[in-house]
C-alpha positions in Angstrom: -9.9 -37.4 -23.9 -8.5 -34.8 -21.6 -10.9 -33.4 -19.0 -11.9 -29.7 -19.6 -9.8 -27.1 -17.9 -11.1 -25.6 -14.7 -12.4 -22.1 -15.2 -10.7 -19.5 -13.0 -12.1 -15.9 -13.0 -10.1 -13.2 -11.3 -11.9 -9.9 -10.4 -9.1 -7.3 -10.2 -6.1 -6.9 -12.5 -3.9 -5.4 -9.8 -0.9 -6.6 -7.9 -2.6 -9.0 -5.5 -4.7 -10.8 -8.1 -2.0 -11.1 -10.7 0.6 -12.2 -8.3 -1.7 -15.1 -7.3 -2.1 -15.9 -11.0 1.7 -15.9 -11.5 2.0 -18.3 -8.5 -0.6 -20.6 -10.0 1.2 -20.7 -13.4 4.4 -21.8 -11.6 2.6 -24.6 -9.8 0.2 -25.9 -12.4 0.7 -24.3 -15.8 -2.2 -25.2 -18.1 -4.5 -26.3 -15.3 -6.9 -23.4 -15.4 -8.6 -21.5 -18.2 -8.1 -18.0 -16.8 -10.2 -14.8 -17.3 -9.2 -11.6 -15.6 -11.5 -8.6 -15.2 -9.7 -5.2 -14.8 -11.7 -2.0 -14.2 -8.7 0.0 -15.4 -7.8 -0.1 -19.1 -4.1 -0.7 -18.6 -2.3 -4.0 -18.0 -1.2 -4.9 -14.5 1.2 -2.2 -13.1 3.2 -1.6 -9.9 1.0 0.7 -7.9 3.8 1.2 -5.4 5.6 3.1 -8.2 3.0 5.7 -8.7 5.1 8.2 -6.7 8.1 8.0 -9.1 5.5 8.2 -12.0 4.1 11.4 -10.6 7.5 12.8 -9.9 8.6 12.2 -13.5 11.3 9.7 -12.3 9.6 6.8 -14.2 7.4 6.3 -17.3 4.3 4.2 -17.2 6.0 1.5 -19.3 8.6 1.3 -16.5 6.1 0.3 -13.9 4.1 -2.3 -16.0 4.4 -5.7 -14.3 2.6 -7.9 -16.9 2.5 -6.6 -20.5 -0.4 -7.4 -22.8 2.0 -9.8 -24.5 2.4 -11.7 -21.3 -1.4 -12.3 -21.0 -1.4 -13.6 -24.6 1.6 -15.8 -24.0 -0.1 -17.5 -21.0 -3.5 -17.7 -22.8 -5.1 -15.4 -20.2 -8.3 -13.6 -21.3 -7.8 -10.1 -20.1 -11.0 -8.0 -20.0 -9.5 -4.6 -19.4 -11.6 -1.5 -18.8 -14.7 -3.3 -17.7 -15.6 -3.4 -14.0 -17.5 -6.3 -12.6 -21.0 -5.3 -11.3 -22.3 -8.6 -10.0 -21.4 -12.1 -8.9 -24.0 -14.8 -9.4 -22.8 -17.4 -6.9 -25.7 -19.7 -7.5 -24.9 -20.1 -11.2 -21.2 -19.3 -10.8 -21.2 -16.5 -13.3 -19.5 -13.1 -13.1 -21.2 -10.1 -14.9 -19.3 -7.1 -16.2 -20.5 -3.5 -16.6 -20.5 -3.8 -20.4 -22.6 -6.9 -20.5 -19.8 -9.5 -20.4 -20.8 -12.7 -18.6 -18.1 -15.3 -17.7 -18.8 -18.6 -15.8 -16.3 -19.9 -13.3 -15.4 -23.0 -11.3 -13.1 -21.0 -9.0 -13.4 -17.3 -8.4 -10.7 -15.0 -7.0 -11.7 -11.6 -5.7 -8.9 -9.0 -5.6 -10.7 -5.7 -5.7 -8.2 -3.9 -3.5 -9.2 -0.8 -1.6 -10.8 2.6 -2.2 -9.3 5.9 -1.0 -11.2 7.6 1.9 -12.5 11.0 1.1 -13.1 13.4 4.0 -16.8 14.4 4.0 -16.0 18.1 4.0 -17.7 21.1 2.4 -16.2 21.6 -1.1 -14.9 18.0 -1.3 -16.4 17.5 -4.7 -14.9 20.6 -6.3 -12.8 20.2 -9.4 -9.2 19.9 -8.4 -9.9 17.8 -5.2 -8.7 14.3 -6.0 -7.1 11.1 -4.7 -3.9 9.3 -5.3 -4.4 5.6 -5.9 -4.2 4.9 -9.6 -2.4 5.8 -12.9 -5.6 7.7 -13.8 -5.2 9.8 -10.6 -1.6 10.6 -11.6 -2.8 11.7 -15.1 -5.5 13.9 -13.5 -2.9 15.5 -11.2 -0.5 16.1 -14.0 -3.3 17.7 -16.0 -3.5 20.4 -13.3 0.1 20.5 -12.3 2.5 23.2 -13.5 5.6 24.8 -12.0 4.6 27.6 -9.6 1.1 26.3 -9.0 0.1 25.4 -5.4 -0.8 21.9 -4.2 -2.1 20.9 -0.8 -1.8 17.3 0.3 -4.2 16.3 3.1 -2.5 13.5 5.0 1.0 13.2 6.2 1.2 9.4 6.0 3.2 7.3 3.6 1.0 7.9 0.6 0.5 11.6 1.2 4.2 12.3 1.5 5.0 10.4 -1.7 2.3 12.5 -3.4 3.8 15.7 -2.0 7.3 14.6 -3.2 6.1 13.9 -6.7 4.3 17.3 -7.0 7.3 19.0 -5.5 9.5 17.5 -8.1 7.2 18.8 -10.8 7.9 22.4 -9.5 4.7 22.9 -7.6 4.6 24.8 -4.2 3.4 22.0 -1.9 1.9 22.1 1.5 1.2 19.0 3.6 -1.7 19.2 6.1 -1.7 16.4 8.8 -4.2 16.0 11.6 -1.7 14.3 14.0 1.2 16.1 15.9 3.8 14.3 13.9 4.2 12.9 10.3 3.9 9.1 9.7 2.9 8.4 13.3 2.2 4.8 12.4 5.7 4.2 11.2 8.0 6.7 13.0 8.6 7.8 16.5 8.7 11.5 17.4 12.4 12.1 16.8 12.4 10.5 13.4 9.2 12.3 12.4 10.8 15.6 13.3 13.8 14.8 11.2 11.5 13.9 8.3 9.6 17.2 8.7 12.8 19.1 8.7 14.0 17.3 5.5 10.8 18.0 3.7 10.9 21.7 4.8 14.4 22.0 3.4 13.0 20.8 0.0 10.5 23.6 0.1 7.5 21.6 1.3 5.5 23.4 4.0 4.4 21.0 6.8 1.3 21.7 8.9 0.8 19.3 11.8 -2.0 19.2 14.4 -4.0 20.7 11.6 -7.6 19.9 11.1 -9.0 20.6 7.6 -12.4 22.4 7.7 -13.4 22.9 4.0 -12.2 23.4 0.5 -13.1 26.8 -0.9 -13.4 28.2 -4.5 -14.2 31.4 -6.2 -17.7 30.2 -7.0 -20.1 27.8 -5.3 -19.2 24.9 -7.6 -16.0 26.2 -9.1 -12.5 24.7 -8.9 -10.7 24.6 -5.5 -8.7 27.7 -4.7 -7.8 27.2 -1.1 -8.0 24.9 1.9 -9.4 26.3 5.2 -8.2 24.9 8.5 -10.3 24.7 11.6 -8.1 27.2 13.4 -8.8 29.9 10.7 -5.7 29.5 8.6 -6.1 29.4 4.9 -3.7 27.7 2.4 -4.0 28.7 -1.3 -4.4 25.6 -3.5 -4.8 25.0 -7.2 -4.9 21.3 -6.5 -5.8 19.2 -3.4 -4.8 15.6 -3.0 -6.7 13.6 -0.4 -4.4 10.9 1.1 -6.1 10.2 4.5 -6.4 6.5 4.3 -8.0 3.6 2.4 -10.9 1.2 2.9 -11.2 -2.4 1.7 -13.3 -2.5 -1.5 -15.7 -5.3 -0.5 -19.0 -3.8 -2.0 -19.1 -6.4 -4.7 -18.6 -9.3 -2.3 -21.1 -7.9 0.1 -23.7 -7.6 -2.6 -23.0 -11.3 -3.5 -23.9 -12.3 0.0 -20.4 -13.0 1.2 -19.7 -12.1 4.9 -17.8 -8.9 5.2 -16.8 -6.7 8.1 -14.3 -4.0 7.2 -13.1 -6.3 4.5 -14.1 -9.6 3.0 -13.9 -12.3 5.7 -11.6 -15.1 4.8 -9.9 -18.0 6.6 -6.2 -18.8 6.7 -6.4 -20.4 3.2 -7.8 -17.1 1.8 -11.1 -18.9 1.2 -14.4 -17.0 1.8 -17.5 -18.6 3.2 -18.2 -19.9 -0.3 -15.8 -22.9 -1.0 -15.5 -21.8 -4.7 -14.5 -18.2 -3.9 -11.2 -16.9 -2.7 -10.1 -13.3 -1.9 -6.6 -11.8 -1.6 -5.0 -8.4 -1.0 -6.3 -5.1 0.5 -9.9 -6.2 0.2 -9.7 -9.0 2.8 -10.0 -9.2 6.5 -8.5 -12.0 8.6 -8.7 -12.2 12.3 -10.0 -8.6 12.5 -6.9 -7.4 10.5 -6.8 -5.8 7.1 -3.5 -5.5 5.1 -2.1 -2.7 3.0 1.6 -3.6 2.5 3.1 -5.7 -0.3 4.9 -8.3 1.8 1.8 -9.9 3.4 0.0 -9.7 0.1 2.7 -11.7 -1.7 2.4 -14.3 1.1 -1.4 -14.4 0.5 -0.8 -15.0 -3.2 1.3 -18.1 -2.4 -1.1 -19.6 0.1 -4.1 -19.0 -2.2 -2.3 -20.5 -5.2 -1.4 -23.6 -3.1 -5.0 -24.0 -2.1 -6.4 -23.6 -5.6 -3.9 -26.0 -6.9 -4.6 -28.6 -4.2 -1.1 -28.6 -2.8 -1.6 -26.5 0.4 0.5 -27.5 3.4 0.0 -24.3 5.5 -2.2 -21.3 6.0 -1.5 -17.6 5.8 0.1 -16.2 8.9 0.8 -12.5 9.0 4.4 -11.5 9.7 6.1 -8.3 10.6 6.6 -6.0 7.7 8.9 -3.1 7.1 8.1 0.3 5.7 10.2 2.5 3.5 9.4 6.0 2.2 9.8 6.2 -1.6 11.1 9.8 -1.6 14.4 10.2 -3.4 17.1 11.5 -1.1 15.3 10.7 2.1 16.1 7.3 3.6 13.8 5.8 6.1 12.9 2.3 7.4 10.7 1.1 10.3 9.3 -2.2 11.4 7.8 -3.8 14.5 7.1 -2.0 17.8 9.1 1.1 16.9 7.6 3.1 19.8 8.2 0.6 22.5 6.3 0.3 25.8 6.9 -0.4 29.5 8.3 -3.9 28.7 11.0 -2.7 26.3 14.2 -0.7 26.3 15.9 1.4 23.7 19.3 1.6 22.0 19.7 4.9 20.2 22.3 6.4 17.9 21.9 9.9 16.6 24.0 12.2 14.5 22.1 15.5 14.5 24.5 17.3 12.2 23.9 14.7 9.4 20.2 14.2 10.2 20.8 10.5 11.0 18.9 8.6 13.7 18.7 4.9 14.6 16.5 3.4 17.4 16.4 -0.3 18.3 13.6 -1.4 20.6 14.5 -4.5 22.6 12.5 -6.9 24.7 14.0 -9.9 26.5 17.3 -9.6 24.5 15.4 -9.8 21.2 14.7 -7.0 18.7 11.1 -5.9 18.9 11.2 -2.7 16.7 13.4 -0.6 14.4 13.5 2.9 13.3 16.2 4.1 10.9 16.2 7.6 9.4 18.8 9.3 7.2 20.8 6.1 6.6 19.3 2.6 6.2 22.3 0.5 5.1 21.8 -2.0 8.0 18.0 -2.0 7.9 17.8 -5.4 6.2 20.1 -7.0 8.8 18.0 -5.6 11.6 14.8 -6.7 10.0 16.1 -10.3 9.7 16.9 -10.2 13.4 13.4 -9.0 14.1 11.7 -11.5 11.9 13.7 -14.5 13.2 13.3 -13.4 16.9 16.9 -14.4 17.6 18.7 -13.5 20.8 21.0 -10.5 20.5 22.6 -11.0 23.9 26.0 -11.9 22.5 26.2 -8.7 20.4 24.2 -6.3 22.5 27.1 -3.9 23.1 27.7 -3.4 19.3 24.2 -4.0 18.0 23.4 -0.3 17.4 26.4 0.0 15.1 25.1 -2.7 12.7 26.6 -6.1 11.8 30.2 -6.4 13.1 32.8 -8.6 11.6 34.0 -11.2 14.0 30.9 -10.9 16.2 29.8 -14.0 18.1 27.2 -16.1 16.3 23.7 -15.2 17.2 21.7 -17.7 19.2 18.6 -18.9 17.4 15.2 -18.4 18.9 14.1 -21.5 21.0 
């Protein structure tokens, strides 16, 4: 008689949790009886593609990663549209909001993150919303119409992608950003200024060094009609999108008694303090670091799958990740220490007439950081040099121009 299958329950039907399930199916198909809880009613979709969905450049079916048929094919019990409300670690049972109770032998928490809402007057008015899910996109499109006015609070990656999507829908869009330059976590000052100019040329108004004070409406609890800045300026708004950051969603884990700080505390195997419970994705914290980019989350999925399948040979080690802006017609890439410091030096190439800019940050004849704006053809090559920490001494004179045919072979890192 075959032993019963081990019961794996996954809390979170998003990219991190389902990528881990995919990795498990590659390693040990048929080893687990898998149940997946998803708070959203849809199958797993590519959250990175919400901007094209908002812009009308993609349909929802285009961004689905795992169709309902895929779950059935792999005999995965998908409980969609039911959030988990409690984890009973003593009896190893997960409880859903609609009364579903599922026992587990192994539990994977992949609850992602929650958007941060500025605690400002008027923040709960109709028309003030976030941009993290397909439901958020539907809510925005329900209020969007050509000629209407949208204000995006936050000039980071997510905020600018929301601004682009609404701009493509014909709205008059303003971006309000607290810091002096856009995307300050990914771009240096020169690239950020070029980005602001490119957005302005598309009809998007950019307000930097701008502190939001409140959201006003015609009545005390009516829909938002304007955004008031701390310096007295007022920006008309039919729609406000809050894109000022995210916080790991660790409330469920914390209520279950799992140690949490900003995120759920895990070790390098992605295991929590409970040997039967793993966690991956934006909800975790490892060595005082939380993660929001796809590349490290894909690495987490592999390590967690190895560990659950009993074939682990290494732990999760964060690596440098690159950032691209998903705004059609604006090419941008950055990675590593793009701003440099007293221990680095810069190689810079700029074509002001074409709006192109390239900055390479070097330390000890190795690439430490990259910024490319306006043209990113060579970004992957630079990122490989950065990731592998290879010496660029032999091609230093031509490095800024990209890979050169006939260049001397690069010396590998010792």
